[in-house]
C-alpha positions as CSV (number, residue, x, y, z in Angstrom):
1,M,-15.8,74.4,-30.6
2,E,-15.1,72.0,-33.5
3,Q,-11.6,71.3,-32.1
4,D,-13.1,70.7,-28.6
5,V,-15.6,68.2,-30.0
6,R,-12.9,66.4,-32.0
7,L,-10.8,66.2,-28.8
8,L,-13.8,64.9,-26.9
9,T,-14.4,62.2,-29.6
10,E,-10.8,61.1,-29.2
11,M,-11.2,60.8,-25.4
12,V,-14.4,58.9,-25.8
13,K,-12.8,56.4,-28.2
14,R,-10.0,55.9,-25.7
15,E,-12.2,55.5,-22.6
16,G,-14.8,53.5,-24.5
17,A,-12.4,51.0,-26.0
18,F,-13.9,48.3,-23.8
19,V,-17.2,48.5,-25.6
20,D,-16.0,46.6,-28.7
21,R,-14.3,44.1,-26.4
22,V,-17.5,43.5,-24.5
23,V,-19.5,43.1,-27.7
24,A,-17.0,40.7,-29.1
25,E,-17.0,38.5,-26.0
26,V,-20.8,38.5,-25.7
27,G,-20.9,37.6,-29.4
28,K,-19.1,34.3,-28.6
29,V,-22.2,33.2,-26.8
30,I,-25.1,35.3,-28.0
31,V,-26.1,35.3,-31.7
32,G,-27.6,38.7,-32.8
33,Q,-29.5,40.7,-30.1
34,R,-27.2,43.6,-30.6
35,E,-29.9,46.1,-29.6
36,L,-30.6,44.2,-26.3
37,I,-26.8,44.2,-25.5
38,D,-26.6,48.0,-26.3
39,R,-29.6,48.7,-24.1
40,I,-28.1,46.8,-21.2
41,M,-24.8,48.7,-21.6
42,I,-26.7,52.0,-21.7
43,A,-28.4,51.1,-18.4
44,L,-25.1,50.2,-16.8
45,L,-23.5,53.5,-18.0
46,C,-26.5,55.5,-16.7
47,K,-27.2,53.6,-13.5
48,G,-30.6,52.7,-14.8
49,H,-32.7,49.6,-14.9
50,V,-34.3,47.7,-17.8
51,L,-37.7,46.1,-18.3
52,L,-37.6,43.4,-20.9
53,E,-40.6,42.2,-22.7
54,G,-40.5,39.2,-25.0
55,V,-41.7,35.6,-25.4
56,P,-39.8,32.8,-23.7
57,G,-36.7,31.4,-25.4
58,L,-35.1,34.5,-26.8
59,A,-31.9,34.2,-24.7
60,K,-32.7,37.0,-22.3
61,T,-31.3,35.2,-19.3
62,L,-28.3,34.0,-21.3
63,A,-27.5,37.5,-22.5
64,V,-27.7,38.9,-19.0
65,R,-25.6,36.2,-17.5
66,T,-23.0,36.5,-20.2
67,I,-22.6,40.3,-19.6
68,A,-22.2,39.6,-15.9
69,N,-19.4,37.1,-16.7
70,V,-17.8,39.6,-19.1
71,M,-17.9,42.2,-16.3
72,D,-16.7,39.9,-13.5
73,A,-19.9,40.9,-11.7
74,S,-22.1,38.9,-9.3
75,F,-25.3,37.6,-10.9
76,S,-28.6,36.4,-9.3
77,R,-32.0,35.4,-10.6
78,I,-35.3,35.8,-8.8
79,Q,-38.3,33.9,-10.1
80,F,-41.3,36.0,-9.2
81,T,-44.4,33.9,-8.2
82,P,-47.7,34.7,-6.6
83,D,-46.5,33.3,-3.2
84,L,-43.3,35.3,-3.1
85,L,-42.7,37.5,0.0
86,P,-40.8,40.8,0.2
87,A,-38.2,39.1,2.4
88,D,-37.5,36.6,-0.4
89,V,-36.3,39.6,-2.4
90,T,-34.6,41.8,0.1
91,G,-33.6,39.4,3.0
92,T,-34.6,38.9,6.6
93,Q,-33.4,38.4,10.1
94,I,-33.0,34.9,11.5
95,Y,-33.1,34.1,15.2
96,N,-30.3,31.9,16.6
97,E,-31.7,30.1,19.6
98,H,-28.2,29.0,20.7
99,T,-26.7,32.5,20.9
100,G,-30.0,34.4,21.5
101,Q,-29.2,36.8,18.7
102,F,-30.5,37.7,15.3
103,S,-28.4,37.2,12.2
104,V,-29.1,38.7,8.8
105,K,-29.7,36.5,5.7
106,K,-29.3,38.6,2.6
107,A,-31.5,37.7,-0.4
108,P,-30.6,37.6,-4.1
109,I,-31.1,41.4,-4.5
110,F,-27.5,41.8,-3.2
111,A,-25.9,41.2,-6.5
112,S,-24.5,43.5,-9.2
113,I,-26.8,42.2,-11.9
114,V,-30.3,40.9,-10.8
115,R,-32.6,39.1,-13.3
116,A,-36.2,39.5,-12.0
117,D,-38.1,36.9,-14.0
118,E,-41.8,37.7,-14.7
119,V,-41.9,40.5,-12.2
120,N,-45.6,41.0,-12.8
121,R,-46.4,37.5,-11.3
122,A,-45.8,38.7,-7.8
123,P,-48.3,40.8,-5.7
124,A,-47.8,44.6,-5.3
125,K,-46.0,44.4,-1.9
126,V,-43.2,42.3,-3.5
127,Q,-43.0,44.5,-6.6
128,S,-42.7,47.5,-4.2
129,A,-39.8,45.8,-2.3
130,L,-37.9,45.4,-5.6
131,L,-38.6,48.8,-6.9
132,E,-37.7,50.5,-3.6
133,A,-34.3,48.8,-3.8
134,M,-33.9,49.9,-7.4
135,Q,-34.7,53.5,-6.5
136,E,-32.8,53.9,-3.2
137,R,-30.0,51.4,-4.1
138,Q,-30.2,50.2,-0.5
139,V,-32.2,47.7,1.6
140,T,-33.3,48.0,5.2
141,I,-33.4,44.7,7.2
142,G,-34.5,45.2,10.8
143,D,-32.9,48.4,12.1
144,T,-29.9,48.3,9.7
145,T,-29.7,49.7,6.2
146,Y,-27.4,47.9,3.7
147,P,-26.1,49.5,0.5
148,L,-26.4,47.5,-2.7
149,P,-23.3,46.9,-4.8
150,D,-22.1,49.2,-7.5
151,P,-22.7,48.6,-10.3
152,F,-26.3,47.5,-9.6
153,L,-28.6,46.7,-12.4
154,V,-32.1,45.1,-12.4
155,L,-33.3,43.5,-15.6
156,A,-36.9,42.5,-15.1
157,T,-39.0,40.6,-17.6
158,Q,-42.6,40.4,-18.6
159,N,-44.2,37.7,-20.7
160,P,-46.5,39.5,-23.2
161,I,-48.5,36.5,-24.2
162,E,-49.5,35.0,-20.9
163,Q,-51.5,37.3,-18.5
164,E,-53.3,34.7,-16.3
165,G,-52.4,35.1,-12.7
166,T,-50.4,38.3,-13.1
167,Y,-50.4,41.6,-11.2
168,P,-49.5,44.4,-13.8
169,L,-47.0,46.9,-12.6
170,P,-48.6,50.2,-11.6
171,E,-47.7,53.2,-13.8
172,A,-45.9,55.0,-10.9
173,Q,-43.7,51.9,-10.5
174,I,-43.1,51.1,-14.1
175,D,-41.9,54.7,-14.5
176,R,-38.8,53.8,-12.5
177,F,-37.4,51.6,-15.2
178,M,-35.1,53.7,-17.4
179,L,-35.8,51.5,-20.5
180,M,-38.4,49.1,-21.6
181,V,-37.0,46.9,-24.4
182,K,-39.0,44.7,-26.7
183,V,-37.0,41.6,-27.5
184,S,-37.8,40.2,-30.9
185,Y,-37.3,36.9,-32.7
186,P,-34.0,36.3,-34.5
187,T,-33.7,36.3,-38.3
188,K,-33.4,33.1,-40.3
189,E,-29.7,33.4,-40.5
190,E,-29.3,34.1,-36.8
191,E,-31.6,31.2,-35.9
192,L,-29.5,28.8,-38.0
193,A,-26.4,30.1,-36.2
194,I,-28.1,29.6,-32.9
195,M,-29.1,26.0,-33.7
196,E,-25.6,25.1,-34.8
197,R,-23.9,26.8,-31.8
198,M,-26.2,25.2,-29.3
199,T,-25.2,21.7,-30.6
200,L,-21.6,22.2,-29.7
201,A,-20.3,19.9,-27.0
202,E,-18.3,22.7,-25.2
203,P,-20.1,26.0,-24.6
204,A,-18.1,29.1,-25.5
205,K,-16.2,30.7,-22.7
206,V,-15.9,34.5,-22.3
207,E,-13.1,36.6,-20.9
208,K,-13.5,39.3,-18.3
209,V,-12.9,42.5,-20.2
210,L,-14.8,45.1,-18.2
211,T,-13.8,46.3,-14.8
212,P,-15.6,48.6,-12.4
213,A,-12.8,51.2,-13.0
214,D,-13.6,51.1,-16.7
215,L,-17.2,51.7,-16.0
216,E,-16.5,54.6,-13.6
217,R,-14.3,56.3,-16.1
218,A,-16.9,55.8,-18.8
219,R,-19.6,57.4,-16.6
220,A,-17.4,60.4,-15.9
221,M,-16.6,60.7,-19.7
222,M,-20.3,60.6,-20.6
223,A,-21.0,63.8,-18.6
224,E,-18.5,65.6,-20.8
225,I,-20.1,64.5,-24.1
226,Y,-21.3,67.6,-26.0
227,M,-25.0,68.1,-26.6
228,D,-26.1,71.1,-28.6
229,P,-28.9,73.2,-27.1
230,K,-31.0,72.4,-30.1
231,V,-30.8,68.7,-29.3
232,K,-31.7,69.4,-25.7
233,Q,-34.7,71.3,-26.9
234,Y,-35.6,68.4,-29.2
235,I,-35.7,66.1,-26.2
236,V,-38.0,68.4,-24.3
237,D,-40.2,68.9,-27.4
238,L,-40.6,65.1,-27.7
239,V,-41.6,64.7,-24.1
240,F,-44.0,67.7,-24.3
241,A,-45.5,66.3,-27.4
242,T,-46.7,63.3,-25.4
243,R,-48.6,65.7,-23.2
244,R,-49.7,68.3,-25.7
245,P,-49.7,66.7,-29.1
246,E,-51.9,69.4,-30.6
247,E,-49.0,72.0,-30.2
248,Y,-46.9,69.9,-32.5
249,G,-49.3,69.3,-35.3
250,A,-50.6,66.0,-34.0
251,A,-54.0,67.1,-32.6
252,G,-55.5,63.8,-33.7
253,L,-53.5,62.0,-31.1
254,K,-54.8,64.0,-28.1
255,E,-57.8,61.7,-27.6
256,F,-55.6,58.6,-27.6
257,I,-53.2,59.8,-24.8
258,R,-54.6,59.9,-21.3
259,Y,-51.3,60.9,-19.6
260,G,-48.0,61.8,-21.2
261,A,-44.5,61.1,-20.1
262,S,-43.2,62.5,-16.8
263,P,-40.1,64.8,-16.4
264,R,-38.1,61.6,-15.6
265,A,-38.5,60.8,-19.3
266,S,-36.5,64.0,-20.2
267,I,-33.8,63.1,-17.8
268,Y,-33.5,59.5,-19.0
269,L,-33.7,60.5,-22.7
270,N,-30.8,62.9,-22.2
271,E,-28.7,60.3,-20.4
272,A,-29.5,57.5,-22.8
273,A,-28.8,59.6,-25.8
274,R,-25.3,60.5,-24.4
275,A,-24.7,56.8,-23.6
276,H,-25.7,55.8,-27.1
277,A,-23.3,58.3,-28.5
278,F,-20.6,56.9,-26.2
279,L,-21.2,53.4,-27.5
280,R,-20.8,54.7,-31.0
281,H,-17.5,56.3,-30.0
282,R,-18.7,59.9,-30.5
283,G,-18.0,62.9,-28.3
284,Y,-21.2,64.6,-29.3
285,V,-24.9,63.7,-29.4
286,I,-26.9,63.9,-32.7
287,P,-30.7,63.7,-33.1
288,E,-30.4,60.1,-34.3
289,D,-29.1,59.1,-30.9
290,V,-32.3,60.5,-29.4
291,K,-34.4,58.7,-31.9
292,A,-32.5,55.4,-31.4
293,V,-33.4,55.3,-27.7
294,G,-36.6,57.3,-27.7
295,Y,-39.0,54.4,-28.0
296,D,-37.3,52.4,-25.2
297,V,-37.4,55.4,-22.9
298,L,-41.0,56.6,-23.7
299,R,-43.1,53.5,-24.6
300,H,-43.9,52.5,-21.0
301,R,-44.4,56.1,-19.9
302,L,-47.4,56.7,-22.2
303,I,-50.8,55.9,-20.6
304,L,-53.2,55.4,-23.5
305,S,-56.9,56.1,-23.4
306,Y,-59.8,53.7,-23.9
307,E,-60.2,55.2,-27.4
308,A,-56.7,54.1,-28.3
309,E,-57.5,50.6,-27.1
310,A,-60.7,50.6,-29.1
311,E,-58.7,51.6,-32.2
312,N,-56.1,48.9,-31.4
313,L,-53.4,51.5,-31.1
314,T,-50.2,50.7,-29.2
315,A,-47.7,53.0,-27.6
316,E,-45.4,52.4,-30.6
317,D,-48.1,53.6,-33.0
318,V,-48.6,56.8,-31.0
319,L,-44.9,57.4,-30.6
320,R,-44.2,56.9,-34.3
321,R,-46.6,59.6,-35.2
322,L,-45.2,61.9,-32.5
323,F,-41.7,61.5,-33.8
324,E,-42.9,62.3,-37.3
325,S,-44.6,65.5,-36.0
326,V,-41.8,67.0,-33.9
327,P,-39.3,68.9,-36.1
328,V,-35.8,67.4,-36.1
329,P,-33.0,70.0,-35.5
């Protein structure tokens, strides 16, 4: 077994050589934000989608656009507003009075990487149109169904400080995002580097170092990454602890959790942990991989009670105590 794992690690290093090149190229434009870049790469490897939450000005759009340029992938941006219509997201049919026929006008959703800005500013029917495309990876316009490109990644954003005129995503819809990532402020050193870099006359240019073929080989390799049964059980225990905390020595949390994470959390936690190991050039998963992605997979799947709100408890607070309670293999 040890020899097989060593061989797997060598194969992962070979197939994942593009990871370091991607990070290096993105680093020419983006200062810091390594965790954000890692999470976007995990979503690409797992065919998932990411919900980003952070104040304006943290280079979320620039990071997404840069990764699209590094991949040689199409990029589009949809600004969600209260007057947006589903057809503005998915596309529509246009009647040509000269020919007497309808033609299809595809909307920005037909891109490999889609940035959905302030997704909670649009009403529910528009959110549903976007989330249906995310789930089914296809769009129906009229009587025809059109497949979306592969890779296809939606990065939606929410502004945590401005809630006026918003339509919060329902829990059943937010569950479709593989990861919810909190984008934080840069450090002093990073902000100084950002300030100096943004004053340059010529913006840095990146090379295309990631091909669709690289991504497909990486996805196939991920399925081969070894995960010990104890680590699999650890994932299940973490998810079950969100539903029955009293069984894991955290009975005090039961009153703060109204609904725990769905089985989709177990699936995504498994896949994300494998992808995290792949990005670290390892052919096996360790509990630290699960911990590293655990908050991003679980935070938006916990529905807290009114008691938690009264105590000013956040999902992070509850998850921190759950991770402390569940034994690590």
